[in-house]
C-alpha positions, 0 to 999 in steps of 0.5 A: 500500500505504501508503494502505491502512494509514492508513485501517485505523488511522483506523477502529480509532481511531474504534471505540476512541473509540466504545467509550470513549463508550459505557462513559462513558455506561454509567458515567454512567447507572449513577451516576445510577441509584445516586444515585437509589437512595441518594436514595430510601433516604435519603428512606425513612429520614428518613420512618421516623425522623419516624414513629418520633419522632412515635410516641414523642412520641405515646406520651409524650403519652399516658403523661403524660396517663394519669399526670396523670389517675391523679394527679388521681384519687389527689388526689380520692380523698385529698381524699374520704378526708380529708373522710370522716374529718373528717365522722366525727370531727365526728359522733362523740360525745365519750367522757368518761373514767369513774372506771374509770381511777382505781380497781380493777375492783370499785370501778370498777363500783360508781362507774360504775353510780352515775354512770350512775344519777345521769345518768338523767332519772328523778327519785326520791322521798325515802323519809323526811324525816329527816336522814342519820345514818350514810352508806354505807361500802362501801369502808371499815370503819365502827364499829358501836356496836351490834355493837361492831366494825368492818364495812362499812355497805352502806346509808344510815341516815335518822333517823325516828320510830317509825310514820313513813311510808316511801315508795318512791323509784321505781316498780317491783315488790315482789319480797320482803317478809321478816322477820329478827332483825337488820334487822326487816322488809324490803321489796325493790322491783325498780325499773323502772330496774334498781335493787334497793332494800331498805327495812329496819327496817319494821314487820311490817304493811307496806302492800305485798305481794310481787308488787305493782306500785307507783308512785314515792312509794307507801307501803311501810310504817312505821318500827320497829326495826333490832336490829343498829343499835339503838344508832343510834336509830330510823331507816330503813336503805335499801340499793341494789344493781345487778348484785349490787353495792352502790351508795351510796343517796345517789348512786344515788337522789339522797338529800341 
């Protein structure tokens, strides 16, 4: 009876040892499998991280390239604009100030027109060869020995003998031949340059008629009397207008 008990106990111990070994193998296999899973997950995460870093680096490179290109285009545009402005500045004509900055509107227009006329390339013929005995005085009053008062003198007086020939300062068209008690006979010539020239103190027998086209230097008539300036002696009284404003004939026609 005692032998039978010993054999049964031995078999029980063997079965326990076998169960422990199986469990140990299972645990080991599970650990190996878990390690493999963890290793695979770590590897995938590392790959994702590398790809993310590569994507970020690529994006930054593209952004930097785009920024550099934009900066280059802006620099090129700025350089082109500066070159264009420099070219425009170089090609723009220099504008000089006129006397408009120094006088009132009425005086400015007269002075400016006179300067423009003097700047014309056209040359004028001196109407009479005598000396200037009374200058034009548009802005200031001048004493009239004949009328015995102070008044503006819109024209220029050139000394001349009776019968002396008067010539047209420039080419144009005779627009009027008139007679009055103050200035005697007057011939008005509308010059091709836009100036209206009045030749006063002529004889009634003029050498031109209204509507006639005449050349510069053409004979207009001869000197006679100017009743409103009789005290100043025999002379030619000449006036110049532009845009209905009086100009100084000395400046407008270059009479010296």
